[in-house]
N, C-alpha and C positions, 0 to 999 in steps of 0.2 A: 403205403408210403406217400407222404405229402409231395406235391409237385415240386417244391423247392429241393427236397432231398433227391427226388428222381432226376431233376435237372443237373444236380451236382454230379451224379454218376454218368449221365449222358454227356456232360461237358468233357469229362475225361476221355470218353470214347471218341468224341469229335476231335480232340487234340491228338489222340493216338493215330487217327486217320491221316493227320498231317505230318506224322513222324517219318523221317527217312534216314538212311545211313549217313547223310551229309548235313542234317539239321532239319529244323521245323519249317515245312512249307507253309505258305500263307493260307492255303485251304486244301482239303483232302478229297473234294468231290471230283467226279470224272471230268468236269469242265472247269476245274479250279485253277488257282495260280500256283503252278508247280515250280516255285523258286523260293529262295530264302530271302524274304524282305526283312529288313532290320526292325521296322516298327511292328509288323504283324507277328513275327516270331518272338520278339521281346515282350510284347503285351501278353501274348498267349502264355509264355513261359513264366513271366513274373506272376501272373495269376495262378498258374499251376503250382509254382514253387511255394506259395504261401500255405498250401494245404497238403503238400507232398511229404507226408510223414514216412511213406514207404520208398521214397526216392525213385518213383516211377519215371519222372521226367528229368532227372538230374543229367543223364547222359545226353538227352536231346538239347538241354540248355547249354551244355558244354560244347557240343558239336556246332550249334548255331552261333555261339559267341566266337568260336574258333574260325568258322568259315567267313564270317563277317570281318573279324580281325585280320585274317590272312590277306584280304583284299583292301585293307586300309590304304588310302592314297599316300604318296610320299609327303604330302603336306599335312596329313592327319585326318582327312575326311573318311568316315565309315560309309560303305556303299548303301545306296537305297535298296538294292537287291543284288544277289548273286544268282546268276542264271546260267549254270554250266552243264546241265544234265539233260535237257530236252533236245533230242537229236534233230527235231524239226526247226530249231531256232539257232541263231548264231550264239555261240558260247561267249558270255560277257558278264562283267560286273558293271552296274549302272550307278551313277552318282546324282548330282544336281539336286540335292535336298539338304535341309538343315536338321530336320527331326530325326533322320536315320542315325546320325552321330549321337544325338541326345538319348535316344531310346537304347542304343547299345551301351552307353555309359550307365544308364539306370539299370539295364539288364545285368550288367557285370556286377553292380553293387548288390542287386537282389540275389543273384546267384551266391555271392560271398556270404551274405547275411543269412539267407534262408537254408542253405546247406552247410553253413559253418565251415566253409572250404575256401581258404585264402590262396589256393594254388593258381587260379586264373588271374586274380588281381595282382599277384606278384609277377606272373608271366607277362601281363600286359601293362606293366607300370609305365614303360616308355610310350606305349600306344595311347594310354590315357593322357599322358602329358602332351603328346602331339595333338590329340583330339581337342583338348581344351585350348591349346594354342591356335589351332585352326578356327575354333569357334570365336576366340577373341579377335581374330583377323577379320571376321564378318562384321565386327562392330565399327563400321565406317564413320559413325558419328561420335565415337569415343564417349558414349554415354552409358556404358555397361550393358547395353542391350543389342545383341546381334540383329542385323537386318537380313531379310530374305528377298529373293527374287520372286516374281509371280510363278505360280504352279510348282512351288518347290517344297511342299510338305505333303501330308496324306491326301489333302484335297487337290490332287495334281491337275485336274482339268477344270475345276469349278469350285468356288468362285475366283475372281481375279483379285488377289491381294498381294501387297508387297510392303517393304519397309519393316516397321515394328508390328509383329503379329502376336496376338496373345497366346496362341498355341505354342509357338517357339519360345516366347519369353517365360511362360510357366514351366516348360520343360527345362530350359536353361537354369532357371532359379532352382528347380528341384535337383538338377545334376550337381550344381555347385554345392548345395547343402549336403547332398549324399556323399560327396568326396571331401567334406570338411572345409570347403573354401568359404568360410563364413563372411569374411570381409567383402569378397566379391559378390556374394549373394545379397548382402546388405545394400550394396550399391545398386544392384538390379532393382530391389524393392523400392529404394529411394527414387530411382528414375521413373519407375512404372506408376508409383502411387503419389509422388510428390505433388502437392497441390499447386505449386507455382512452376513446376517443371515443364518445359516445352515438350517433353517426351511423355507426359502424363497419359496413361492408358485408360483412365476411367471415363466412360460416357456418363457424365454427371446427371443427365436428365433421368435415366433409368437405373443407374447405379452399377451396371455391368461393365465389363471391359470392352473397349472397341475391338472388333475382330482384327482390324489393322488400321494403322495410321502412319503417315509419313510427314511431309513438311506442311507448314502453315504459311501460305503466300498472302500476307497482309489480310488475314481473315478468311481466305479461301483454303480450307483444310483438305489435304489429300487424305481421305478416310471414308469408311462406310459404317453404317449404324446397325446392320443386321446382327442378330445374336449368334455368336459362335459357341455352340454347346460344349464341344470338347475343350476348347481353349479356356472357357470360363470355369468349367468343372475341374480341370487340371490346376487352375489357379487356386481354387479352394483346397483341393487335395494336397497341394504342395505347401500351402501356407502363404502363398503370395497375396491372396485376398485376406484382409483382416475380418474380424467378426461382423462389423457393420456391413461391409460389402458382401460378405458371404450371405448374410440374411437377405440383402436386396437382390442378389443373383438368384437364390433359390425361390424367393417370393415371386420374382419375375417369371421363372419357369412355371410355377404353379398358376399364376394369374393368366398367362397366355396359353396354358394347356400344352406346353411344349413336350411334356412327357405323356401325352394322351394320344392314342389309346394304350400305347406301350412306351417304355423308356428307350430311347429318346430321339427326337428329331435332330438331325445334324445341324440345322440352322433354322432361324425364324426371323422374319417371315420368308417364304420362298421368293426368289428373284424372278420377276416376270419380264418377258421380252418387251422392249420399249422403255423400260426403266433406266435411269442413268447408270446403274450398276451393271447393266447388261453389256457383254462383249460379243462381237460377231462370232467368235469361235465357239461360244456356248452352244450354238445351234448344231454343232457337230458331235456333241457328247450326250450321254444319257441324261444329264441334268437339264436338258432343254425344257422339260415339262415341270411345272410346279408340283411339289410333293413326290417327286420322282428322283431316285438315286441321291446324290449329294444335295439336291435342291429341295430340302425339307423332308427327305425320306427318313425313316426310323432306322438307326444303326444300333443294334443290340450291344455292340462292344462299348459304345459311348454310354449306354444305359448302365453298364457296370461301374463306370466312373461317377455317374449321377448318384448311384446308391452309396458309393464310397464317400461322396461329398455330403450326402445327407447324414451319414454316420458321423463324419468329421464335425458337422454342425450340431450334433446331438439330437437330430430328428429321427429317433430310432423307430417309432411307430410308422412313420412315413416310409422309412427305408425298408422295413419289413414288408409293407404293402407293395412297394415297387419291386422287391425281389421276386415276389410271386408273379407279378406281371412280366418281369424279365424272363422268368422260367417259361411262362406261357408263350411269349413271342419267340423264344428259341425252339419251342416245341412245334410251331406252325408247320414249317417244311413246305417246299414247293412240290415235292413228289411223295414224301412220307414224313412222319413225325420225327422230331428231334434232329433236324438238319443243321441247326445253328447257322442259319443263312447270313449272307452278307448284309442285306438290308430288307426292310419291310415297308410296303406302301401304307401310309397312315390312314387313308380313307377306305381303301379296299381290304385292308388287313391281310394282304397276301404277301407271302415270303418271296423275295426276289433275289436276283444275283446268284452267285455260286454257293455251294453248300459246304458244310463242315469247315467253318472258318476258325483258324487258330485263335484270333483275337476275340471272337464271340464266345468261344469256350473258356478261354483264360479270364476274360473280364467277368464272366459269370462266377467263376470260382473265387476271384478276388472279392466280388460283391458279397458272396455267400459267407466268406471268412469275416468280412467287415461286420455284417449283420450278426453273425454268431458271437463274435467277441465284443461287439459294441465299441469298436475302435478301428481306426483305419489301419489296414494291414500292410501298407507300404507308404512311401513318401514320409 
């Protein structure tokens, strides 16, 4: 059996370790995240559902959508995480994110499409309307692009970004398209890509999207220039990036070796202490060291979206090569092979963080499907 096919089976095992009676936990290892995160569960289950001919994960998908939908806020926000089952912690549902609502919407659409089951989308019709209303209320600039506060997406502790962030904008664009809101999606694209727009998100020198930007104070722009891997790849997968920009983004990844030795580093370059992007609180998180954790560490789940983006761009030979590397990085393991770890050190090539991550397993399955079919499996 080739390593790609072996990884396919091992990814399903990793996902099953995360399965619980109340939904998909973020990870299944003994020191894992034993709560239902919106982004982790939805990424894991979107990937599982595109290959789930036997409906092995359908029930987990339903449970996860239900538990997150149950704790939707009165104003429409979907929780970042529902944490109700660990007896050692206070039982709670936590919020303060934008991407959690977006991933839930995309997950609901994926469940409906991939299982050809409209029961949940009918059940949550009002919840979907509330979620989109809440998202529109985050658009304080009335420019079709919701703004976010610092530390309010998956990169919760690092780096410091706010205002218009490409990760959120790409997911918002994808969600609008998924639910047939074409006119609103068009406005997002016009704002993000408009050459004369004050909200233009393209860093013209390199051709990729700014990781985040906010206001321009007479030429002093609130923005940073580091490369946000997930945000840019989601922009390609969703269609927010046009063909010319897609080429520039993927060429930049290759030129700067951002997907070396495995796909793919969370950001490039790492932020070092003393640089203007550095914030004092960074010293208190795992990202304090360059090439460590969010600060340039390799995140295999982002690698799945890298492969999907390559397929979307028609770079099939490169996508196939990267799929093999993604299988290899998921095989590494901190204690034993095939742990589908949280992240990997790019220089030491060591698996780090907790094991059996739902999004690492699910993103691999998504990438495998994209390469097999030579077309993007979702978005």
